C-alpha positions in Angstrom: -35.0 -39.5 21.6 -37.5 -37.1 20.1 -37.6 -35.1 23.3 -33.7 -34.6 23.2 -33.7 -33.5 19.6 -36.5 -31.0 20.4 -34.5 -29.6 23.3 -31.3 -29.4 21.2 -33.2 -27.7 18.4 -34.6 -25.0 20.8 -31.2 -24.5 22.3 -29.7 -23.8 18.9 -32.5 -21.5 18.0 -32.1 -19.5 21.3 -28.3 -19.3 20.8 -28.8 -17.8 17.3 -31.4 -15.5 18.6 -29.1 -14.2 21.3 -26.3 -13.7 18.7 -28.6 -11.8 16.4 -29.7 -9.5 19.2 -26.1 -8.7 20.1 -25.0 -8.0 16.6 -24.3 -4.4 15.8 -25.3 -2.4 12.8 -23.3 -3.2 9.7 -22.7 0.5 8.9 -21.4 1.1 12.4 -19.0 -1.8 12.1 -17.7 -0.5 8.8 -17.2 3.0 10.2 -15.4 1.6 13.3 -13.1 -0.4 11.0 -12.4 2.6 8.9 -11.5 4.7 11.9 -9.2 2.0 13.3 -7.3 1.6 10.0 -6.9 5.4 9.6 -5.5 5.6 13.1 -2.9 3.0 12.4 -1.8 4.6 9.1 0.6 7.1 10.6 2.5 4.3 12.5 2.5 2.2 9.3 4.0 5.2 7.4 6.8 5.6 9.9 7.4 1.8 9.7 7.6 2.0 5.9 10.1 4.9 6.1 12.2 2.9 8.6 12.2 -0.1 6.3 13.2 2.1 3.5 16.1 3.5 5.5 17.3 0.0 6.4 17.0 -1.2 2.8 18.9 1.9 1.7 21.8 1.2 4.1 22.0 -2.4 3.0 21.9 -1.4 -0.6 24.6 1.2 -0.1 26.9 -1.4 1.5 26.3 -3.9 -1.3 26.9 -1.3 -4.0 30.1 -0.1 -2.2 31.4 -3.7 -2.0 30.7 -4.3 -5.7 32.3 -1.0 -6.7 35.4 -1.9 -4.7 35.5 -5.4 -6.2 35.4 -3.9 -9.7 32.2 -5.6 -10.8 30.8 -4.4 -14.1 27.1 -4.5 -13.0 27.5 -2.0 -10.2 25.3 0.5 -12.0 22.4 -2.0 -12.3 22.7 -3.0 -8.6 22.7 0.6 -7.5 19.7 1.4 -9.6 17.8 -1.6 -8.2 18.5 -0.7 -4.6 17.8 3.0 -5.1 14.6 2.1 -7.0 13.3 -0.1 -4.1 13.9 2.7 -1.6 12.1 5.2 -3.9 9.2 2.7 -4.4 8.6 2.5 -0.6 8.4 6.2 -0.3 6.2 6.7 -3.4 3.8 3.9 -2.4 3.3 5.5 1.0 2.7 8.9 -0.5 0.3 7.6 -3.1 -1.7 5.7 -0.6 -1.9 8.8 1.6 -3.1 10.9 -1.3 -5.5 8.3 -2.7 -7.3 7.7 0.6 -7.1 11.3 1.8 -5.4 10.3 5.1 
């Protein structure tokens, strides 16, 4: 029994040793992650603009329906939908300016 536990112990030590040898430098990993996130930002920006356009179209239809129905809260609903579209554009612009992308 003692012999098996010694073999298992050495196996675990060797596995951790191999993992430690294959690990990359922490700074290189951070730089690689930074570069990947920056490369995806343009696609993410386009996606945010597309979501904003869809939200704007849905909001326009909902406001139009409320206006035709004669609801009194049409102004509040229009402001809420317009505000959400503006928020999407502003957030994207602020993130771009803040991180210098």
